[in-house]
Backbone atoms as SQL, in Angstrom:
CREATE TABLE atoms (id INTEGER PRIMARY KEY, chain TEXT, resi INTEGER, resn TEXT, atom TEXT, x REAL, y REAL, z REAL);
INSERT INTO atoms VALUES
  (1, 'A', 1, 'MET', 'N', -14.720, 17.221, 11.276),
  (2, 'A', 1, 'MET', 'CA', -14.843, 16.215, 10.226),
  (3, 'A', 1, 'MET', 'C', -16.207, 16.339, 9.560),
  (4, 'A', 2, 'VAL', 'N', -16.221, 16.321, 8.255),
  (5, 'A', 2, 'VAL', 'CA', -17.447, 16.405, 7.508),
  (6, 'A', 2, 'VAL', 'C', -17.839, 14.989, 7.047),
  (7, 'A', 3, 'TYR', 'N', -19.010, 14.563, 7.448),
  (8, 'A', 3, 'TYR', 'CA', -19.457, 13.222, 7.107),
  (9, 'A', 3, 'TYR', 'C', -19.817, 13.140, 5.640),
  (10, 'A', 4, 'GLY', 'N', -19.489, 12.010, 5.035),
  (11, 'A', 4, 'GLY', 'CA', -19.785, 11.786, 3.629),
  (12, 'A', 4, 'GLY', 'C', -18.711, 12.352, 2.673),
  (13, 'A', 5, 'LYS', 'N', -17.737, 13.029, 3.246),
  (14, 'A', 5, 'LYS', 'CA', -16.657, 13.584, 2.435),
  (15, 'A', 5, 'LYS', 'C', -15.407, 12.780, 2.654),
  (16, 'A', 6, 'SER', 'N', -14.676, 12.502, 1.590),
  (17, 'A', 6, 'SER', 'CA', -13.411, 11.808, 1.777),
  (18, 'A', 6, 'SER', 'C', -12.283, 12.850, 1.822),
  (19, 'A', 7, 'ARG', 'N', -11.213, 12.472, 2.474),
  (20, 'A', 7, 'ARG', 'CA', -10.089, 13.348, 2.525),
  (21, 'A', 7, 'ARG', 'C', -8.819, 12.516, 2.434),
  (22, 'A', 8, 'LYS', 'N', -7.806, 13.096, 1.869),
  (23, 'A', 8, 'LYS', 'CA', -6.560, 12.392, 1.678),
  (24, 'A', 8, 'LYS', 'C', -5.652, 12.720, 2.861),
  (25, 'A', 9, 'VAL', 'N', -5.037, 11.648, 3.380),
  (26, 'A', 9, 'VAL', 'CA', -4.108, 11.777, 4.484),
  (27, 'A', 9, 'VAL', 'C', -2.798, 11.108, 4.055),
  (28, 'A', 10, 'ILE', 'N', -1.694, 11.786, 4.227),
  (29, 'A', 10, 'ILE', 'CA', -0.424, 11.207, 3.886),
  (30, 'A', 10, 'ILE', 'C', 0.117, 10.534, 5.160),
  (31, 'A', 11, 'LYS', 'N', 0.429, 9.241, 5.033),
  (32, 'A', 11, 'LYS', 'CA', 0.980, 8.479, 6.139),
  (33, 'A', 11, 'LYS', 'C', 2.318, 7.859, 5.710),
  (34, 'A', 12, 'SER', 'N', 3.156, 7.582, 6.675),
  (35, 'A', 12, 'SER', 'CA', 4.446, 6.972, 6.396),
  (36, 'A', 12, 'SER', 'C', 4.247, 5.557, 5.887),
  (37, 'A', 13, 'LEU', 'N', 5.046, 5.166, 4.886),
  (38, 'A', 13, 'LEU', 'CA', 4.987, 3.805, 4.389),
  (39, 'A', 13, 'LEU', 'C', 5.635, 2.869, 5.403),
  (40, 'A', 14, 'PHE', 'N', 6.738, 3.291, 5.961),
  (41, 'A', 14, 'PHE', 'CA', 7.417, 2.526, 7.003),
  (42, 'A', 14, 'PHE', 'C', 7.623, 3.428, 8.217),
  (43, 'A', 15, 'PRO', 'N', 6.592, 3.614, 9.046),
  (44, 'A', 15, 'PRO', 'CA', 6.743, 4.542, 10.175),
  (45, 'A', 15, 'PRO', 'C', 7.835, 4.084, 11.124),
  (46, 'A', 16, 'ASN', 'N', 8.623, 5.025, 11.551),
  (47, 'A', 16, 'ASN', 'CA', 9.725, 4.804, 12.526),
  (48, 'A', 16, 'ASN', 'C', 10.839, 3.915, 11.977),
  (49, 'A', 17, 'TYR', 'N', 10.936, 3.759, 10.689),
  (50, 'A', 17, 'TYR', 'CA', 12.023, 2.978, 10.100),
  (51, 'A', 17, 'TYR', 'C', 12.933, 3.918, 9.329),
  (52, 'A', 18, 'LEU', 'N', 14.201, 3.592, 9.350),
  (53, 'A', 18, 'LEU', 'CA', 15.201, 4.322, 8.607),
  (54, 'A', 18, 'LEU', 'C', 16.038, 3.273, 7.860),
  (55, 'A', 19, 'PHE', 'N', 16.147, 3.425, 6.547),
  (56, 'A', 19, 'PHE', 'CA', 16.976, 2.517, 5.782),
  (57, 'A', 19, 'PHE', 'C', 18.355, 3.157, 5.739),
  (58, 'A', 20, 'ALA', 'N', 19.367, 2.391, 6.145),
  (59, 'A', 20, 'ALA', 'CA', 20.735, 2.927, 6.124),
  (60, 'A', 20, 'ALA', 'C', 21.702, 1.892, 5.547),
  (61, 'A', 21, 'ARG', 'N', 22.683, 2.381, 4.841),
  (62, 'A', 21, 'ARG', 'CA', 23.725, 1.498, 4.289),
  (63, 'A', 21, 'ARG', 'C', 24.970, 1.708, 5.188),
  (64, 'A', 22, 'PHE', 'N', 25.374, 0.588, 5.783),
  (65, 'A', 22, 'PHE', 'CA', 26.591, 0.652, 6.631),
  (66, 'A', 22, 'PHE', 'C', 27.228, -0.718, 6.702),
  (67, 'A', 23, 'ASP', 'N', 28.492, -0.738, 7.020),
  (68, 'A', 23, 'ASP', 'CA', 29.239, -1.980, 7.182),
  (69, 'A', 23, 'ASP', 'C', 28.994, -2.488, 8.582),
  (70, 'A', 24, 'PRO', 'N', 28.277, -3.622, 8.716),
  (71, 'A', 24, 'PRO', 'CA', 27.929, -4.130, 10.052),
  (72, 'A', 24, 'PRO', 'C', 29.134, -4.463, 10.923),
  (73, 'A', 25, 'LEU', 'N', 30.252, -4.852, 10.284),
  (74, 'A', 25, 'LEU', 'CA', 31.421, -5.210, 11.068),
  (75, 'A', 25, 'LEU', 'C', 32.060, -3.941, 11.693),
  (76, 'A', 26, 'GLU', 'N', 32.008, -2.849, 11.006),
  (77, 'A', 26, 'GLU', 'CA', 32.646, -1.634, 11.479),
  (78, 'A', 26, 'GLU', 'C', 31.704, -0.714, 12.222),
  (79, 'A', 27, 'SER', 'N', 30.459, -0.614, 11.819),
  (80, 'A', 27, 'SER', 'CA', 29.577, 0.456, 12.300),
  (81, 'A', 27, 'SER', 'C', 28.356, -0.018, 13.059),
  (82, 'A', 28, 'PHE', 'N', 28.166, -1.321, 13.251),
  (83, 'A', 28, 'PHE', 'CA', 26.920, -1.780, 13.891),
  (84, 'A', 28, 'PHE', 'C', 26.686, -1.146, 15.238),
  (85, 'A', 29, 'ARG', 'N', 27.697, -1.101, 16.099),
  (86, 'A', 29, 'ARG', 'CA', 27.527, -0.548, 17.408),
  (87, 'A', 29, 'ARG', 'C', 27.178, 0.964, 17.329),
  (88, 'A', 30, 'LEU', 'N', 27.823, 1.688, 16.431),
  (89, 'A', 30, 'LEU', 'CA', 27.522, 3.092, 16.284),
  (90, 'A', 30, 'LEU', 'C', 26.085, 3.349, 15.830),
  (91, 'A', 31, 'VAL', 'N', 25.632, 2.547, 14.892),
  (92, 'A', 31, 'VAL', 'CA', 24.249, 2.680, 14.402),
  (93, 'A', 31, 'VAL', 'C', 23.275, 2.229, 15.464),
  (94, 'A', 32, 'ASN', 'N', 23.538, 1.123, 16.085),
  (95, 'A', 32, 'ASN', 'CA', 22.620, 0.566, 17.084),
  (96, 'A', 32, 'ASN', 'C', 22.437, 1.517, 18.296),
  (97, 'A', 33, 'TRP', 'N', 23.456, 2.263, 18.643),
  (98, 'A', 33, 'TRP', 'CA', 23.381, 3.133, 19.817),
  (99, 'A', 33, 'TRP', 'C', 23.209, 4.602, 19.433),
  (100, 'A', 34, 'ALA', 'N', 22.913, 4.878, 18.185),
  (101, 'A', 34, 'ALA', 'CA', 22.716, 6.280, 17.737),
  (102, 'A', 34, 'ALA', 'C', 21.409, 6.831, 18.358),
  (103, 'A', 35, 'ARG', 'N', 21.365, 8.099, 18.572),
  (104, 'A', 35, 'ARG', 'CA', 20.181, 8.744, 19.136),
  (105, 'A', 35, 'ARG', 'C', 18.953, 8.475, 18.274),
  (106, 'A', 36, 'GLY', 'N', 17.873, 8.057, 18.847),
  (107, 'A', 36, 'GLY', 'CA', 16.650, 7.810, 18.150),
  (108, 'A', 36, 'GLY', 'C', 16.477, 6.391, 17.622),
  (109, 'A', 37, 'VAL', 'N', 17.522, 5.593, 17.613),
  (110, 'A', 37, 'VAL', 'CA', 17.454, 4.226, 17.160),
  (111, 'A', 37, 'VAL', 'C', 17.016, 3.329, 18.294),
  (112, 'A', 38, 'THR', 'N', 15.904, 2.638, 18.099),
  (113, 'A', 38, 'THR', 'CA', 15.418, 1.693, 19.125),
  (114, 'A', 38, 'THR', 'C', 16.118, 0.367, 18.970),
  (115, 'A', 39, 'ARG', 'N', 16.179, -0.068, 17.729),
  (116, 'A', 39, 'ARG', 'CA', 16.914, -1.333, 17.432),
  (117, 'A', 39, 'ARG', 'C', 17.135, -1.434, 15.959),
  (118, 'A', 40, 'VAL', 'N', 18.084, -2.242, 15.615),
  (119, 'A', 40, 'VAL', 'CA', 18.402, -2.548, 14.233),
  (120, 'A', 40, 'VAL', 'C', 17.734, -3.890, 13.932),
  (121, 'A', 41, 'LEU', 'N', 16.920, -3.927, 12.882),
  (122, 'A', 41, 'LEU', 'CA', 16.236, -5.160, 12.569),
  (123, 'A', 41, 'LEU', 'C', 17.244, -6.229, 12.133),
  (124, 'A', 42, 'GLY', 'N', 17.061, -7.426, 12.667),
  (125, 'A', 42, 'GLY', 'CA', 17.955, -8.507, 12.344),
  (126, 'A', 42, 'GLY', 'C', 17.636, -9.712, 13.170),
  (127, 'A', 43, 'TYR', 'N', 18.578, -10.653, 13.119),
  (128, 'A', 43, 'TYR', 'CA', 18.423, -11.911, 13.834),
  (129, 'A', 43, 'TYR', 'C', 19.680, -12.192, 14.599),
  (130, 'A', 44, 'GLU', 'N', 19.565, -12.395, 15.892),
  (131, 'A', 44, 'GLU', 'CA', 20.694, -12.687, 16.770),
  (132, 'A', 44, 'GLU', 'C', 21.832, -11.702, 16.618),
  (133, 'A', 45, 'GLY', 'N', 21.512, -10.431, 16.632),
  (134, 'A', 45, 'GLY', 'CA', 22.546, -9.388, 16.590),
  (135, 'A', 45, 'GLY', 'C', 23.110, -9.128, 15.225),
  (136, 'A', 46, 'THR', 'N', 22.625, -9.774, 14.196),
  (137, 'A', 46, 'THR', 'CA', 23.119, -9.559, 12.850),
  (138, 'A', 46, 'THR', 'C', 22.057, -8.794, 12.050),
  (139, 'A', 47, 'PRO', 'N', 22.363, -7.608, 11.513),
  (140, 'A', 47, 'PRO', 'CA', 21.364, -6.827, 10.782),
  (141, 'A', 47, 'PRO', 'C', 20.892, -7.609, 9.548),
  (142, 'A', 48, 'THR', 'N', 19.619, -7.426, 9.229),
  (143, 'A', 48, 'THR', 'CA', 19.037, -8.043, 8.053),
  (144, 'A', 48, 'THR', 'C', 19.280, -7.159, 6.827),
  (145, 'A', 49, 'PRO', 'N', 20.002, -7.605, 5.850),
  (146, 'A', 49, 'PRO', 'CA', 20.241, -6.769, 4.668),
  (147, 'A', 49, 'PRO', 'C', 19.002, -6.746, 3.783),
  (148, 'A', 50, 'ILE', 'N', 18.815, -5.655, 3.123),
  (149, 'A', 50, 'ILE', 'CA', 17.694, -5.493, 2.165),
  (150, 'A', 50, 'ILE', 'C', 18.358, -5.291, 0.788),
  (151, 'A', 51, 'ASP', 'N', 17.938, -6.082, -0.181),
  (152, 'A', 51, 'ASP', 'CA', 18.486, -6.014, -1.486),
  (153, 'A', 51, 'ASP', 'C', 18.313, -4.625, -2.108),
  (154, 'A', 52, 'ASP', 'N', 19.301, -4.195, -2.856),
  (155, 'A', 52, 'ASP', 'CA', 19.226, -2.933, -3.534),
  (156, 'A', 52, 'ASP', 'C', 18.020, -2.877, -4.471),
  (157, 'A', 53, 'GLU', 'N', 17.662, -4.039, -5.023),
  (158, 'A', 53, 'GLU', 'CA', 16.522, -4.095, -5.942),
  (159, 'A', 53, 'GLU', 'C', 15.223, -3.679, -5.219),
  (160, 'A', 54, 'VAL', 'N', 15.078, -4.098, -3.980),
  (161, 'A', 54, 'VAL', 'CA', 13.854, -3.722, -3.232),
  (162, 'A', 54, 'VAL', 'C', 13.825, -2.239, -2.992),
  (163, 'A', 55, 'ILE', 'N', 14.960, -1.655, -2.636),
  (164, 'A', 55, 'ILE', 'CA', 15.030, -0.191, -2.399),
  (165, 'A', 55, 'ILE', 'C', 14.755, 0.536, -3.722),
  (166, 'A', 56, 'GLU', 'N', 15.248, 0.052, -4.837),
  (167, 'A', 56, 'GLU', 'CA', 14.987, 0.697, -6.142),
  (168, 'A', 56, 'GLU', 'C', 13.518, 0.599, -6.511),
  (169, 'A', 57, 'ILE', 'N', 12.867, -0.508, -6.167),
  (170, 'A', 57, 'ILE', 'CA', 11.423, -0.627, -6.438),
  (171, 'A', 57, 'ILE', 'C', 10.643, 0.435, -5.660),
  (172, 'A', 58, 'ILE', 'N', 11.004, 0.601, -4.381),
  (173, 'A', 58, 'ILE', 'CA', 10.343, 1.614, -3.590),
  (174, 'A', 58, 'ILE', 'C', 10.610, 3.014, -4.115),
  (175, 'A', 59, 'LYS', 'N', 11.858, 3.277, -4.462),
  (176, 'A', 59, 'LYS', 'CA', 12.215, 4.593, -5.018),
  (177, 'A', 59, 'LYS', 'C', 11.475, 4.853, -6.319),
  (178, 'A', 60, 'GLY', 'N', 11.265, 3.794, -7.116),
  (179, 'A', 60, 'GLY', 'CA', 10.578, 3.925, -8.409),
  (180, 'A', 60, 'GLY', 'C', 9.106, 4.282, -8.273),
  (181, 'A', 61, 'ARG', 'N', 8.544, 4.072, -7.092),
  (182, 'A', 61, 'ARG', 'CA', 7.133, 4.389, -6.854),
  (183, 'A', 61, 'ARG', 'C', 6.911, 5.735, -6.201),
  (184, 'A', 62, 'VAL', 'N', 8.009, 6.481, -6.002),
  (185, 'A', 62, 'VAL', 'CA', 7.927, 7.801, -5.346),
  (186, 'A', 62, 'VAL', 'C', 7.552, 8.830, -6.419),
  (187, 'A', 63, 'ASP', 'N', 6.537, 9.650, -6.117),
  (188, 'A', 63, 'ASP', 'CA', 6.111, 10.670, -7.080),
  (189, 'A', 63, 'ASP', 'C', 6.907, 11.986, -6.799),
  (190, 'A', 64, 'GLU', 'N', 6.518, 13.034, -7.497),
  (191, 'A', 64, 'GLU', 'CA', 7.240, 14.324, -7.382),
  (192, 'A', 64, 'GLU', 'C', 7.089, 14.959, -6.016),
  (193, 'A', 65, 'LYS', 'N', 6.089, 14.548, -5.211),
  (194, 'A', 65, 'LYS', 'CA', 5.890, 15.086, -3.872),
  (195, 'A', 65, 'LYS', 'C', 6.525, 14.173, -2.829),
  (196, 'A', 66, 'CYS', 'N', 7.357, 13.233, -3.250),
  (197, 'A', 66, 'CYS', 'CA', 8.033, 12.269, -2.368),
  (198, 'A', 66, 'CYS', 'C', 7.052, 11.380, -1.647),
  (199, 'A', 67, 'VAL', 'N', 5.934, 11.052, -2.300),
  (200, 'A', 67, 'VAL', 'CA', 4.935, 10.156, -1.734),
  (201, 'A', 67, 'VAL', 'C', 5.022, 8.840, -2.516),
  (202, 'A', 68, 'VAL', 'N', 5.036, 7.723, -1.802),
  (203, 'A', 68, 'VAL', 'CA', 5.075, 6.415, -2.447),
  (204, 'A', 68, 'VAL', 'C', 3.646, 6.012, -2.814),
  (205, 'A', 69, 'GLN', 'N', 3.424, 5.778, -4.067),
  (206, 'A', 69, 'GLN', 'CA', 2.118, 5.394, -4.570),
  (207, 'A', 69, 'GLN', 'C', 1.829, 3.928, -4.319),
  (208, 'A', 70, 'LYS', 'N', 0.570, 3.587, -4.152),
  (209, 'A', 70, 'LYS', 'CA', 0.187, 2.199, -4.003),
  (210, 'A', 70, 'LYS', 'C', 0.541, 1.386, -5.226),
  (211, 'A', 71, 'ALA', 'N', 0.858, 0.125, -5.014),
  (212, 'A', 71, 'ALA', 'CA', 1.283, -0.704, -6.139),
  (213, 'A', 71, 'ALA', 'C', 0.140, -0.964, -7.107),
  (214, 'A', 72, 'LEU', 'N', -1.073, -1.005, -6.602),
  (215, 'A', 72, 'LEU', 'CA', -2.211, -1.248, -7.459),
  (216, 'A', 72, 'LEU', 'C', -2.784, 0.049, -7.953),
  (217, 'A', 73, 'HIS', 'N', -2.908, 0.168, -9.254),
  (218, 'A', 73, 'HIS', 'CA', -3.377, 1.412, -9.831),
  (219, 'A', 73, 'HIS', 'C', -4.775, 1.189, -10.386),
  (220, 'A', 74, 'PHE', 'N', -5.759, 1.473, -9.560),
  (221, 'A', 74, 'PHE', 'CA', -7.141, 1.488, -10.001),
  (222, 'A', 74, 'PHE', 'C', -7.526, 2.960, -10.193),
  (223, 'A', 75, 'SER', 'N', -8.196, 3.248, -11.238),
  (224, 'A', 75, 'SER', 'CA', -8.678, 4.591, -11.496),
  (225, 'A', 75, 'SER', 'C', -10.179, 4.533, -11.616),
  (226, 'A', 76, 'ALA', 'N', -10.826, 5.653, -11.366),
  (227, 'A', 76, 'ALA', 'CA', -12.281, 5.714, -11.480),
  (228, 'A', 76, 'ALA', 'C', -12.700, 5.257, -12.892),
  (229, 'A', 77, 'LYS', 'N', -13.707, 4.470, -12.915),
  (230, 'A', 77, 'LYS', 'CA', -14.347, 3.932, -14.148),
  (231, 'A', 77, 'LYS', 'C', -13.575, 2.761, -14.755),
  (232, 'A', 78, 'ASP', 'N', -12.539, 2.243, -14.086),
  (233, 'A', 78, 'ASP', 'CA', -11.874, 1.039, -14.580),
  (234, 'A', 78, 'ASP', 'C', -12.811, -0.187, -14.439),
  (235, 'A', 79, 'PRO', 'N', -12.916, -0.965, -15.505),
  (236, 'A', 79, 'PRO', 'CA', -13.703, -2.212, -15.365),
  (237, 'A', 79, 'PRO', 'C', -12.954, -3.218, -14.497),
  (238, 'A', 80, 'ILE', 'N', -13.695, -3.859, -13.601),
  (239, 'A', 80, 'ILE', 'CA', -13.056, -4.841, -12.707),
  (240, 'A', 80, 'ILE', 'C', -13.896, -6.112, -12.657),
  (241, 'A', 81, 'ARG', 'N', -13.305, -7.164, -12.165),
  (242, 'A', 81, 'ARG', 'CA', -14.002, -8.417, -11.854),
  (243, 'A', 81, 'ARG', 'C', -13.717, -8.760, -10.432),
  (244, 'A', 82, 'ILE', 'N', -14.751, -9.229, -9.704),
  (245, 'A', 82, 'ILE', 'CA', -14.584, -9.621, -8.351),
  (246, 'A', 82, 'ILE', 'C', -14.070, -11.074, -8.339),
  (247, 'A', 83, 'THR', 'N', -13.020, -11.304, -7.585),
  (248, 'A', 83, 'THR', 'CA', -12.352, -12.618, -7.653),
  (249, 'A', 83, 'THR', 'C', -12.711, -13.547, -6.494),
  (250, 'A', 84, 'SER', 'N', -13.318, -13.049, -5.450),
  (251, 'A', 84, 'SER', 'CA', -13.650, -13.903, -4.322),
  (252, 'A', 84, 'SER', 'C', -14.819, -13.311, -3.524),
  (253, 'A', 85, 'GLY', 'N', -15.356, -14.140, -2.641),
  (254, 'A', 85, 'GLY', 'CA', -16.484, -13.681, -1.820),
  (255, 'A', 85, 'GLY', 'C', -17.837, -13.960, -2.471),
  (256, 'A', 86, 'PRO', 'N', -18.918, -13.467, -1.881),
  (257, 'A', 86, 'PRO', 'CA', -20.245, -13.764, -2.387),
  (258, 'A', 86, 'PRO', 'C', -20.530, -13.164, -3.782),
  (259, 'A', 87, 'PHE', 'N', -19.778, -12.157, -4.177),
  (260, 'A', 87, 'PHE', 'CA', -19.995, -11.569, -5.512),
  (261, 'A', 87, 'PHE', 'C', -18.987, -12.063, -6.536),
  (262, 'A', 88, 'LYS', 'N', -18.367, -13.187, -6.262),
  (263, 'A', 88, 'LYS', 'CA', -17.307, -13.708, -7.154),
  (264, 'A', 88, 'LYS', 'C', -17.808, -13.813, -8.576),
  (265, 'A', 89, 'ASP', 'N', -16.917, -13.431, -9.509),
  (266, 'A', 89, 'ASP', 'CA', -17.108, -13.457, -10.960),
  (267, 'A', 89, 'ASP', 'C', -18.102, -12.402, -11.480),
  (268, 'A', 90, 'LEU', 'N', -18.591, -11.529, -10.644),
  (269, 'A', 90, 'LEU', 'CA', -19.391, -10.422, -11.137),
  (270, 'A', 90, 'LEU', 'C', -18.489, -9.317, -11.660),
  (271, 'A', 91, 'MET', 'N', -18.937, -8.618, -12.664),
  (272, 'A', 91, 'MET', 'CA', -18.199, -7.512, -13.257),
  (273, 'A', 91, 'MET', 'C', -18.725, -6.214, -12.666),
  (274, 'A', 92, 'GLY', 'N', -17.848, -5.231, -12.583),
  (275, 'A', 92, 'GLY', 'CA', -18.245, -3.950, -12.045),
  (276, 'A', 92, 'GLY', 'C', -17.335, -2.845, -12.549),
  (277, 'A', 93, 'ILE', 'N', -17.549, -1.689, -11.965),
  (278, 'A', 93, 'ILE', 'CA', -16.757, -0.504, -12.300),
  (279, 'A', 93, 'ILE', 'C', -16.118, -0.009, -11.000),
  (280, 'A', 94, 'PHE', 'N', -14.801, 0.237, -11.024),
  (281, 'A', 94, 'PHE', 'CA', -14.111, 0.773, -9.854),
  (282, 'A', 94, 'PHE', 'C', -14.575, 2.201, -9.680),
  (283, 'A', 95, 'GLU', 'N', -14.945, 2.567, -8.440),
  (284, 'A', 95, 'GLU', 'CA', -15.364, 3.940, -8.168),
  (285, 'A', 95, 'GLU', 'C', -14.254, 4.705, -7.473),
  (286, 'A', 96, 'ARG', 'N', -13.782, 4.175, -6.311),
  (287, 'A', 96, 'ARG', 'CA', -12.709, 4.899, -5.593),
  (288, 'A', 96, 'ARG', 'C', -12.157, 4.053, -4.455),
  (289, 'A', 97, 'TRP', 'N', -10.985, 4.483, -3.952),
  (290, 'A', 97, 'TRP', 'CA', -10.408, 3.932, -2.734),
  (291, 'A', 97, 'TRP', 'C', -11.203, 4.499, -1.572),
  (292, 'A', 98, 'VAL', 'N', -11.548, 3.653, -0.609),
  (293, 'A', 98, 'VAL', 'CA', -12.346, 4.087, 0.529),
  (294, 'A', 98, 'VAL', 'C', -11.490, 4.313, 1.767),
  (295, 'A', 99, 'SER', 'N', -10.478, 3.479, 1.946),
  (296, 'A', 99, 'SER', 'CA', -9.681, 3.591, 3.178),
  (297, 'A', 99, 'SER', 'C', -8.229, 3.268, 2.894),
  (298, 'A', 100, 'GLU', 'N', -7.375, 3.640, 3.845),
  (299, 'A', 100, 'GLU', 'CA', -5.957, 3.291, 3.749),
  (300, 'A', 100, 'GLU', 'C', -5.714, 1.827, 3.952),
  (301, 'A', 101, 'GLU', 'N', -6.689, 1.121, 4.563),
  (302, 'A', 101, 'GLU', 'CA', -6.552, -0.302, 4.836),
  (303, 'A', 101, 'GLU', 'C', -6.826, -1.128, 3.571),
  (304, 'A', 102, 'GLY', 'N', -7.153, -0.485, 2.466),
  (305, 'A', 102, 'GLY', 'CA', -7.304, -1.202, 1.208),
  (306, 'A', 102, 'GLY', 'C', -8.738, -1.486, 0.777),
  (307, 'A', 103, 'ARG', 'N', -9.702, -0.776, 1.367),
  (308, 'A', 103, 'ARG', 'CA', -11.087, -0.957, 0.958),
  (309, 'A', 103, 'ARG', 'C', -11.331, -0.121, -0.286),
  (310, 'A', 104, 'VAL', 'N', -12.070, -0.704, -1.243),
  (311, 'A', 104, 'VAL', 'CA', -12.440, -0.003, -2.468),
  (312, 'A', 104, 'VAL', 'C', -13.953, -0.045, -2.650),
  (313, 'A', 105, 'ARG', 'N', -14.476, 0.928, -3.354),
  (314, 'A', 105, 'ARG', 'CA', -15.898, 0.933, -3.667),
  (315, 'A', 105, 'ARG', 'C', -16.059, 0.594, -5.148),
  (316, 'A', 106, 'VAL', 'N', -16.955, -0.381, -5.396),
  (317, 'A', 106, 'VAL', 'CA', -17.198, -0.876, -6.754),
  (318, 'A', 106, 'VAL', 'C', -18.678, -0.727, -7.047),
  (319, 'A', 107, 'LEU', 'N', -18.984, -0.360, -8.277),
  (320, 'A', 107, 'LEU', 'CA', -20.373, -0.233, -8.718),
  (321, 'A', 107, 'LEU', 'C', -20.722, -1.496, -9.505),
  (322, 'A', 108, 'LEU', 'N', -21.739, -2.178, -9.040),
  (323, 'A', 108, 'LEU', 'CA', -22.209, -3.388, -9.703),
  (324, 'A', 108, 'LEU', 'C', -23.569, -3.136, -10.355),
  (325, 'A', 109, 'ASP', 'N', -23.789, -3.675, -11.541),
  (326, 'A', 109, 'ASP', 'CA', -25.061, -3.561, -12.223),
  (327, 'A', 109, 'ASP', 'C', -25.813, -4.849, -12.052),
  (328, 'A', 110, 'LEU', 'N', -26.751, -4.860, -11.102),
  (329, 'A', 110, 'LEU', 'CA', -27.525, -6.057, -10.754),
  (330, 'A', 110, 'LEU', 'C', -28.975, -5.869, -11.115),
  (331, 'A', 111, 'LEU', 'N', -29.450, -6.593, -12.091),
  (332, 'A', 111, 'LEU', 'CA', -30.837, -6.551, -12.487),
  (333, 'A', 111, 'LEU', 'C', -31.352, -5.117, -12.660),
  (334, 'A', 112, 'ASN', 'N', -30.673, -4.342, -13.462),
  (335, 'A', 112, 'ASN', 'CA', -31.016, -2.960, -13.744),
  (336, 'A', 112, 'ASN', 'C', -30.969, -2.044, -12.511),
  (337, 'A', 113, 'TYR', 'N', -30.170, -2.457, -11.514),
  (338, 'A', 113, 'TYR', 'CA', -29.976, -1.628, -10.302),
  (339, 'A', 113, 'TYR', 'C', -28.488, -1.501, -10.063),
  (340, 'A', 114, 'SER', 'N', -27.988, -0.324, -9.934),
  (341, 'A', 114, 'SER', 'CA', -26.553, -0.111, -9.653),
  (342, 'A', 114, 'SER', 'C', -26.357, -0.109, -8.172),
  (343, 'A', 115, 'ALA', 'N', -25.621, -1.132, -7.686),
  (344, 'A', 115, 'ALA', 'CA', -25.326, -1.220, -6.260),
  (345, 'A', 115, 'ALA', 'C', -23.893, -0.845, -6.001),
  (346, 'A', 116, 'LYS', 'N', -23.653, -0.125, -4.903),
  (347, 'A', 116, 'LYS', 'CA', -22.307, 0.234, -4.494),
  (348, 'A', 116, 'LYS', 'C', -21.910, -0.793, -3.424),
  (349, 'A', 117, 'VAL', 'N', -20.768, -1.413, -3.673),
  (350, 'A', 117, 'VAL', 'CA', -20.271, -2.441, -2.764),
  (351, 'A', 117, 'VAL', 'C', -18.850, -2.096, -2.369),
  (352, 'A', 118, 'GLU', 'N', -18.529, -2.229, -1.071),
  (353, 'A', 118, 'GLU', 'CA', -17.176, -2.001, -0.600),
  (354, 'A', 118, 'GLU', 'C', -16.520, -3.341, -0.332),
  (355, 'A', 119, 'LEU', 'N', -15.345, -3.516, -0.934),
  (356, 'A', 119, 'LEU', 'CA', -14.603, -4.780, -0.814),
  (357, 'A', 119, 'LEU', 'C', -13.136, -4.427, -0.502),
  (358, 'A', 120, 'HIS', 'N', -12.420, -5.453, -0.123),
  (359, 'A', 120, 'HIS', 'CA', -10.966, -5.310, 0.013),
  (360, 'A', 120, 'HIS', 'C', -10.349, -5.380, -1.402),
  (361, 'A', 121, 'TYR', 'N', -9.307, -4.606, -1.654),
  (362, 'A', 121, 'TYR', 'CA', -8.731, -4.552, -2.994),
  (363, 'A', 121, 'TYR', 'C', -8.265, -5.914, -3.464),
  (364, 'A', 122, 'SER', 'N', -7.943, -6.847, -2.530),
  (365, 'A', 122, 'SER', 'CA', -7.463, -8.155, -2.953),
  (366, 'A', 122, 'SER', 'C', -8.596, -9.009, -3.559),
  (367, 'A', 123, 'GLN', 'N', -9.837, -8.531, -3.425),
  (368, 'A', 123, 'GLN', 'CA', -10.961, -9.263, -3.961),
  (369, 'A', 123, 'GLN', 'C', -11.330, -8.823, -5.386),
  (370, 'A', 124, 'VAL', 'N', -10.613, -7.862, -5.924),
  (371, 'A', 124, 'VAL', 'CA', -10.948, -7.397, -7.285),
  (372, 'A', 124, 'VAL', 'C', -9.721, -7.412, -8.166),
  (373, 'A', 125, 'GLU', 'N', -9.955, -7.547, -9.432),
  (374, 'A', 125, 'GLU', 'CA', -8.851, -7.458, -10.404),
  (375, 'A', 125, 'GLU', 'C', -9.301, -6.559, -11.541),
  (376, 'A', 126, 'LYS', 'N', -8.345, -5.848, -12.073),
  (377, 'A', 126, 'LYS', 'CA', -8.632, -4.911, -13.174),
  (378, 'A', 126, 'LYS', 'C', -8.707, -5.692, -14.462),
  (379, 'A', 127, 'LEU', 'N', -9.703, -5.425, -15.269),
  (380, 'A', 127, 'LEU', 'CA', -9.855, -6.068, -16.547),
  (381, 'A', 127, 'LEU', 'C', -9.118, -5.238, -17.609),
  (382, 'A', 128, 'THR', 'N', -8.525, -5.929, -18.536),
  (383, 'A', 128, 'THR', 'CA', -7.759, -5.231, -19.575),
  (384, 'A', 128, 'THR', 'C', -8.524, -5.171, -20.877);
């Protein structure tokens, strides 16, 4: 590992999950006991259906390399505003994503000094 260098790592969006379309009345036992299946998500033995709309939203975010992109699209040099925390209402410039857990680096201009601050993405909003 090289310190100070960032690297991209591809991780599963839903690790160990498989989305399957099946008739629960006819195929539940077959699916539940299939090799590799630990359990079918549901409540009291009834599988939880997922709306087709949700699946289409996920499919719509898949790029040409079959990677699902994050819902928030911040790009380098995007103007942002901090929405919470000690820097609330300060304006800055988005620099980059720092971690898979949602940390971002923002450049703030404070009294003629550019400070780099790392925040959770939920604390910033993109200015239009």
